[in-house]
C-alpha atoms as one frame of an Amber mdcrd trajectory, in Angstrom:
protein
   0.161   0.055  -0.048   3.057   2.290   0.707   4.279   1.586  -2.633   1.246
   3.411  -4.122   1.159   6.720  -2.619   3.974   8.266  -4.373   2.219   6.974
  -7.652  -1.134   8.786  -6.488   0.724  11.920  -5.338   3.101  11.954  -8.399
   0.087  12.295 -10.806  -1.390  15.315  -9.116   1.644  17.127  -8.889   1.655
  16.923 -12.885  -2.090  18.612 -12.409  -3.604  15.442 -13.243  -5.508  13.371
 -10.574  -5.317   9.443 -10.412  -8.257   7.589 -11.393  -8.184   5.798  -8.021
  -8.442   9.399  -6.279 -11.438  10.422  -8.602 -13.586   7.476  -8.105 -14.907
   8.040  -4.591 -15.888  11.373  -5.415 -17.574  10.509  -8.762 -19.758   7.923
  -6.546 -20.711  10.550  -4.270 -21.566  13.255  -6.813 -23.614  10.594  -8.829
 -25.537   9.774  -5.837 -26.142  12.987  -4.725 -27.165  14.075  -8.514 -29.586
  11.063  -8.211 -30.995  11.989  -4.838 -31.688  15.835  -5.820 -33.418  14.217
  -8.970 -35.592  12.075  -6.767 -36.443  14.969  -4.435 -37.085  17.348  -7.701
 -39.284  14.417  -9.206 -41.472  14.368  -6.047 -41.718  18.133  -5.757 -42.586
  18.532  -9.711 -45.571  15.905  -8.846 -46.612  17.468  -5.617 -46.937  20.927
  -7.831 -43.939  22.483  -5.833 -42.286  23.732  -8.848 -39.816  26.416  -7.431
 -38.474  23.620  -5.091 -38.347  21.172  -7.659 -36.543  23.750  -9.758 -33.972
  24.382  -7.046 -33.194  20.534  -6.812 -33.071  19.992 -10.456 -30.411  22.770
 -10.411 -28.217  21.309  -7.863 -28.447  17.935  -9.489 -26.975  19.462 -12.790
 -24.018  20.631 -10.719 -23.434  17.534  -9.556 -23.608  16.102 -12.479 -20.670
  18.434 -13.817 -18.436  17.173 -11.349 -18.351  13.659 -12.929 -15.385  12.310
 -14.788 -17.691   9.883 -16.605 -20.834  11.567 -17.763 -24.276  10.595 -17.380
 -25.773  11.828 -20.636 -29.249  10.295 -20.462 -29.479  11.326 -16.630 -28.308
  14.860 -17.381 -30.945  15.417 -20.409 -33.802  13.889 -18.061 -32.842  16.507
 -15.374 -32.869  18.953 -18.204 -36.263  17.978 -19.224 -37.899  18.134 -15.805
 -36.338  21.417 -14.851 -37.788  22.645 -18.162 -40.910  21.339 -16.832 -40.895
  22.800 -13.508 -39.828  26.162 -15.406 -42.781  25.970 -17.737 -45.320  25.336
 -14.711 -43.878  28.729 -13.398 -44.361  30.567 -16.597 -40.552  30.919 -16.971
 -40.944  29.983 -20.654 -37.896  31.111 -21.913 -35.482  29.571 -19.611 -37.843
  26.152 -19.728 -37.203  26.089 -23.629 -33.357  26.591 -23.153 -33.431  23.578
 -20.793 -35.302  21.527 -23.223 -33.525  22.420 -26.030 -30.191  21.358 -23.772
 -32.187  17.953 -23.080 -33.136  17.268 -26.839 -29.404  18.073 -27.783 -28.474
  15.556 -25.427 -31.051  13.085 -26.534 -30.245  13.379 -29.949 -26.798  12.478
 -29.309 -27.007   9.727 -26.948 -30.555   7.915 -27.682 -31.968   6.173 -30.855
 -34.124   8.540 -32.831 -37.395   6.948 -31.878 -36.575   7.314 -27.745 -39.801
   7.910 -25.948 -37.839  10.489 -23.962 -37.328  12.450 -27.022 -40.667  12.369
 -27.742 -41.507  13.677 -24.530 -39.315  16.522 -24.781 -40.409  17.298 -28.175
 -43.929  17.457 -26.840 -42.971  19.552 -23.996 -40.889  22.150 -25.836 -43.383
  22.397 -28.306 -45.733  23.565 -25.398 -43.367  26.221 -24.568 -43.273  27.128
 -28.130 -47.027  27.453 -28.424 -46.961  29.928 -25.351 -44.618  31.999 -27.070
 -46.834  32.202 -30.354 -44.001  29.790 -32.195 -46.448  27.969 -33.977 -44.676
  26.667 -37.001 -41.814  25.793 -34.943 -44.222  23.983 -32.423 -45.801  22.420
 -35.325 -42.637  21.010 -36.567 -41.462  19.555 -33.256 -44.958  17.791 -32.668
 -45.043  16.250 -36.147 -41.675  14.777 -35.078 -42.922  13.972 -31.735 -45.788
  11.911 -33.642 -43.543  10.457 -35.875 -41.452   8.847 -32.933 -44.766   7.913
 -30.923 -46.021   5.882 -34.329 -42.882   3.913 -33.888 -43.102   2.928 -30.271
């Protein structure tokens, strides 16, 4: 065990961090992010949108700490944060979150993913609130195309 210590610290002195030092922090950040998401989900379901927003934002901060990203979980967190914002009439912020979620889903999930369809639908709802009817219609058509495949 003593022989490993110089190697661990040698990696740090060059500006890097040995993977063995990062893993506990990764596990803790991931567990914290998941706990915050679960709390945010309960609050969203209970209509406590401001509280849900706070917990989803904190969860995203925890995801940023990870050396191994969890893109689907992050996308879901952006989606649910967007829902909380939409319910509080923070439409512009909701659109940004939903676009972030959609961008992640488009890169890591199949084209006919149910989560992508849900995000498209929610984003279309926000765009309708902003009277962006043609863009909302395009997204709803894409959503229906996915739904037909499910």
